[in-house]
C-alpha positions in Angstrom: 44.5 -72.5 44.5 43.3 -74.1 46.8 45.6 -77.3 48.0 43.9 -78.6 50.9 40.5 -77.9 52.6 39.2 -79.1 55.6 35.5 -79.0 56.2 33.2 -79.5 59.6 36.0 -82.2 60.9 35.4 -84.0 64.3 36.8 -87.0 65.4 36.0 -89.0 68.5 37.6 -91.6 70.4 34.8 -93.1 71.9 33.7 -90.3 74.7 37.0 -88.1 73.7 36.3 -85.5 71.6 39.3 -85.0 70.1 38.8 -82.6 67.1 35.9 -80.5 67.2 34.7 -79.0 64.1 37.8 -77.7 61.9 37.4 -75.3 59.4 40.7 -74.6 57.8 41.7 -73.8 53.9 45.7 -74.4 52.9 46.5 -72.9 49.8 49.0 -74.3 46.9 52.8 -73.4 47.7 51.6 -72.6 51.8 54.3 -73.7 54.5 51.3 -74.1 57.1 52.4 -75.1 60.4 50.5 -76.5 63.3 51.5 -75.6 67.0 49.6 -76.5 70.2 50.2 -77.9 73.9 50.5 -81.8 74.2 47.1 -83.4 73.4 45.6 -80.3 71.6 44.8 -82.7 68.5 47.7 -81.1 66.0 49.1 -85.0 65.4 45.3 -86.3 65.3 44.6 -83.7 62.7 47.7 -84.4 60.4 46.8 -88.0 60.2 43.5 -87.3 59.3 45.1 -85.5 56.3 47.1 -88.5 55.5 44.2 -90.8 55.9 45.8 -93.0 58.9 43.2 -92.0 61.1 39.4 -91.6 59.9 37.1 -88.7 60.4 34.3 -89.3 62.2 32.6 -86.6 60.3 33.5 -84.0 58.1 35.2 -83.5 54.6 38.8 -83.5 53.6 39.7 -82.2 49.6 43.0 -82.3 48.1 43.4 -80.1 44.8 39.4 -80.2 45.0 39.4 -83.8 45.4 37.2 -85.7 48.1 39.7 -87.9 49.6 37.7 -88.3 53.0 37.3 -92.3 52.5 40.0 -92.8 50.3 43.5 -95.0 51.7 46.6 -92.9 52.3 48.2 -94.3 49.4 45.5 -92.5 47.0 45.5 -89.2 48.2 49.0 -87.6 46.8 50.0 -86.8 50.1 53.7 -87.6 51.2 54.6 -88.3 55.1 57.5 -87.4 57.1 57.4 -88.7 60.4 59.4 -87.9 63.8 61.0 -91.8 63.2 62.7 -91.3 60.6 61.8 -95.3 59.5 64.5 -96.3 57.1 65.3 -99.9 56.3 68.5 -100.6 57.9 69.6 -103.3 55.1 69.0 -100.8 52.2 71.2 -98.2 51.2 70.5 -94.6 50.9 69.3 -94.6 47.1 67.0 -97.7 47.9 65.3 -96.3 50.4 64.9 -92.8 49.0 63.9 -94.9 45.8 61.6 -97.6 47.7 58.0 -96.4 47.7 58.4 -95.7 43.6 59.8 -99.5 43.4 57.1 -100.5 44.9 54.4 -98.9 43.0 56.0 -100.8 40.1 57.7 -97.8 38.5 60.5 -97.9 35.7 63.7 -98.3 37.4 65.0 -95.4 34.9 62.3 -93.5 36.5 63.0 -93.8 40.0 67.0 -93.4 39.2 66.2 -90.1 37.9 63.9 -89.1 41.0 66.0 -90.3 43.4 68.8 -88.0 41.5 66.8 -85.2 41.6 66.1 -85.5 45.3 70.0 -86.6 46.7 70.9 -83.0 44.2 68.4 -80.9 46.6 68.9 -82.5 49.8 72.8 -82.9 49.2 73.2 -86.8 49.8 74.8 -87.4 46.3 77.9 -88.8 48.2 75.7 -90.5 50.5 73.7 -92.6 48.2 75.3 -96.6 48.8 75.6 -95.9 52.2 73.5 -97.6 55.0 71.7 -95.6 57.6 73.7 -96.9 60.3 76.6 -94.9 58.7 75.0 -91.5 58.5 74.3 -88.8 61.2 70.8 -88.1 62.4 70.4 -84.9 60.4 71.4 -87.1 56.9 69.2 -89.8 58.1 65.8 -87.0 58.5 67.1 -85.8 54.6 66.8 -89.3 53.3 63.3 -89.6 54.9 62.6 -86.2 53.0 64.1 -87.4 49.9 61.8 -90.3 50.1 58.9 -88.4 50.3 60.2 -86.2 47.4 60.9 -89.1 45.0 57.0 -89.6 45.1 56.4 -86.0 43.7 53.4 -85.5 46.0 50.6 -83.1 46.3 51.5 -82.2 49.8 53.9 -83.0 52.0 53.2 -83.6 55.8 55.6 -82.9 58.5 55.1 -84.9 62.0 57.2 -83.5 64.2 60.4 -84.6 62.3 63.0 -83.0 64.0 62.5 -83.6 67.8 65.0 -86.2 67.6 67.8 -83.9 66.7 69.9 -82.2 69.1 69.7 -78.5 69.2 72.5 -77.6 66.7 71.1 -80.0 64.0 67.6 -78.7 64.5 68.1 -75.0 63.3 70.2 -76.7 60.6 67.3 -78.6 59.5 65.0 -75.6 59.9 67.0 -73.9 57.5 66.7 -76.6 55.2 63.3 -77.3 55.3 62.8 -73.8 54.4 64.9 -73.7 51.7 63.6 -76.7 50.4 59.9 -75.6 50.1 61.5 -72.5 47.9 63.2 -74.5 45.9 59.8 -77.1 45.3 56.9 -74.8 45.8 55.3 -77.2 47.2 52.5 -77.5 49.9 53.4 -78.1 53.3 51.7 -79.3 56.5 54.3 -79.5 59.6 53.3 -80.3 63.1 55.5 -79.2 66.3 55.2 -78.6 69.7 58.0 -76.0 69.3 57.1 -72.4 68.8 60.7 -71.4 67.4 59.9 -73.6 64.5 56.6 -72.2 64.0 57.7 -68.8 63.7 60.5 -69.2 61.5 59.3 -71.5 58.9 55.4 -70.6 58.4 53.7 -68.8 55.9 50.8 -69.5 58.4 50.4 -70.9 61.8 47.2 -73.3 62.9 47.4 -72.9 66.8 45.0 -75.4 68.7 44.3 -76.3 71.9 42.0 -79.3 72.9 40.5 -80.1 69.7 39.7 -76.7 68.7 41.6 -73.9 66.2 42.2 -71.1 68.1 43.5 -68.8 65.6 45.4 -69.1 62.1 47.3 -66.7 60.5 50.8 -65.2 59.7 53.5 -65.3 62.6 54.0 -61.8 63.4 50.4 -61.2 63.4 49.9 -63.7 65.8 52.4 -62.8 67.4 51.6 -58.8 67.3 47.8 -59.7 67.6 46.7 -62.6 69.6 42.5 -63.2 69.8 43.3 -64.4 73.5 44.9 -65.3 76.5 45.7 -68.8 75.2 47.5 -67.7 72.1 49.1 -64.8 73.8 50.4 -66.9 76.1 51.3 -69.8 74.1 53.6 -68.2 71.5 56.6 -66.1 72.5 59.6 -67.5 74.5 59.9 -66.2 76.8 55.8 -66.1 77.6 53.8 -62.9 77.9 53.5 -61.7 81.6 49.7 -61.7 82.5 48.4 -59.7 85.5 45.3 -59.5 87.3 43.5 -56.4 87.3 39.7 -54.9 87.5 38.0 -52.3 85.2 37.9 -49.0 87.4 35.8 -47.0 84.6 35.2 -47.5 81.5 33.1 -46.1 78.5 32.6 -47.9 75.0 35.8 -47.7 73.7 38.2 -46.9 76.7 39.1 -48.6 80.1 40.6 -47.7 83.1 42.3 -50.7 84.8 43.6 -50.9 88.6 46.2 -53.8 90.0 47.0 -54.9 93.1 49.4 -52.2 94.5 48.3 -49.2 92.8 49.4 -50.1 89.2 46.9 -48.3 86.6 46.8 -48.6 83.3 44.6 -46.3 80.6 43.4 -48.4 77.6 42.1 -46.5 74.5 40.2 -47.6 71.3 39.0 -50.8 72.6 38.0 -53.0 70.1 35.2 -54.0 72.5 33.9 -52.5 75.6 34.6 -53.7 79.2 32.4 -52.4 82.2 33.5 -51.3 85.6 34.2 -53.9 87.9 35.1 -56.6 85.5 37.9 -58.8 85.8 40.5 -58.6 83.5 43.7 -59.6 82.5 46.8 -57.0 81.1 50.0 -58.5 79.3 52.7 -57.6 78.7 55.6 -59.1 76.8 59.1 -59.5 78.3 60.9 -57.5 76.0 58.6 -54.6 76.3 59.9 -54.3 79.9 62.6 -51.9 81.3 64.4 -52.4 84.2 65.4 -49.2 85.8 64.2 -46.7 82.3 63.4 -43.3 83.3 61.8 -42.6 80.1 59.3 -45.5 80.7 55.8 -44.5 81.5 54.5 -46.7 84.0 56.6 -48.2 86.4 56.2 -50.5 89.4 59.1 -52.4 92.3 60.5 -55.7 91.9 63.3 -57.7 93.4 65.5 -59.5 91.6 64.9 -63.5 92.1 67.0 -64.9 89.1 69.2 -64.2 86.0 70.0 -66.1 82.7 72.8 -64.9 80.8 72.0 -66.1 77.0 74.9 -64.2 75.3 73.1 -61.7 73.2 70.5 -61.2 75.8 69.7 -61.4 79.9 66.3 -63.2 81.0 65.3 -61.6 84.5 62.9 -62.7 87.0 61.7 -60.2 89.1 59.5 -60.4 91.9 56.6 -57.7 92.7 54.9 -59.2 95.6 51.9 -56.7 95.3 51.3 -57.5 92.1 49.5 -60.8 91.4 50.9 -62.8 88.0 48.7 -65.3 86.5 49.0 -68.2 84.3 52.6 -68.5 85.0 54.6 -71.5 86.5 57.1 -69.1 88.4 54.4 -68.1 90.9 52.7 -64.9 91.8 54.2 -62.0 91.6 57.0 -62.8 89.1 57.8 -60.8 86.0 60.2 -62.4 83.2 62.0 -59.2 81.5 64.0 -59.7 78.6 67.2 -57.4 78.5 68.4 -57.0 74.9 71.8 -56.9 75.9 74.2 -58.2 78.6 73.5 -56.5 82.0 74.8 -57.7 85.6 72.3 -58.1 88.0 72.7 -58.8 92.1 70.2 -61.0 93.6 67.8 -59.3 95.8 68.2 -56.0 94.4 65.1 -53.8 94.2 64.9 -52.4 90.8 62.2 -50.7 88.7 60.4 -52.4 86.2 58.1 -50.3 83.5 56.5 -50.3 80.4 54.6 -48.0 78.1 50.9 -48.6 78.3 50.6 -49.1 74.2 52.2 -51.9 74.2 50.5 -53.8 77.1 47.6 -55.8 75.9 44.1 -56.3 77.3 41.8 -59.6 78.0 38.4 -60.0 79.1 37.5 -62.2 82.1 36.7 -64.9 79.2 40.0 -64.6 77.7 39.5 -62.8 74.4 41.7 -59.6 73.4 39.6 -56.6 73.6 42.7 -54.2 72.3 43.1 -52.5 69.5 45.3 -54.4 67.3 49.0 -53.6 67.2 51.0 -52.9 63.8 52.7 -55.7 62.7 56.6 -55.3 61.6 56.9 -55.8 57.7 59.4 -58.1 56.1 
């Protein structure tokens, strides 16, 4: 059953086009995460679903019911914001039941709803406390509990974990995923944190400049980005991009030459490219290998920086002849993710290699023309 339908939604702020012809269908019980850079339109889209922003044109439906012009309280949604927005003079119990109390629901019903939400969120022992007596994670759970008591058709989350420290964010990611499994409700979640998106979502919506770039399961988007933007946005560390030129091509294959003589052969392309075309090659950091004699294609680079993260080592290596693009790290700098702790010395020249089957090819306009790669089945 369809839970939310967004049909041709446009949003203008004067001369600024914030949302551009958004079409999206969200099924009942999905956990959909909307991601993108600042200003991409993800929070604006969430607020239009909530009714906090009016649409310039288009239609919004929740469970088949047209809600485009309805007030927020009439849409069957509950929203959890970045700020906890708790009343400091009220207890946890009073905060969680406030919405129902304002709706004139009987006390017995309110107490039952609050008790159920408190049990789900493990807040039974906090019900008589004031917000100032709670930790940040507990306050966020109270805000979520206030949403749960309303039994909405759709939960909306606007960057709810951004005010928490790293450890609490990790804990709350687990708790929100568990909550979704328990309730089976439709949840739409906005974040700038791709780790939250990859770990929590059943589907990810990637937005850029007010448009949807790609929608799909996390691993599908990670393995098969439709363009340069999605490829560079999803993944930490980000994908390495190298400028190249097509030396030869036919209907399904291409030979791409990069500065310094590195040549990569691509076969079974989904779209043809032509000899002389400027293209971009992409390789994920975890697919690069250092001083690995079994790797097919190699180039030389100098170690410039190491980050030892316990379970892995991130190496930044500069290959001056190769031209990297779309990176703040500078021309010729590659990011290599090594899956263990390995000592490296600054300035050491190493051999960096990769299997050309792991490389992506992007046309001059940014479209991916590589045959889709298989996604891990989970």
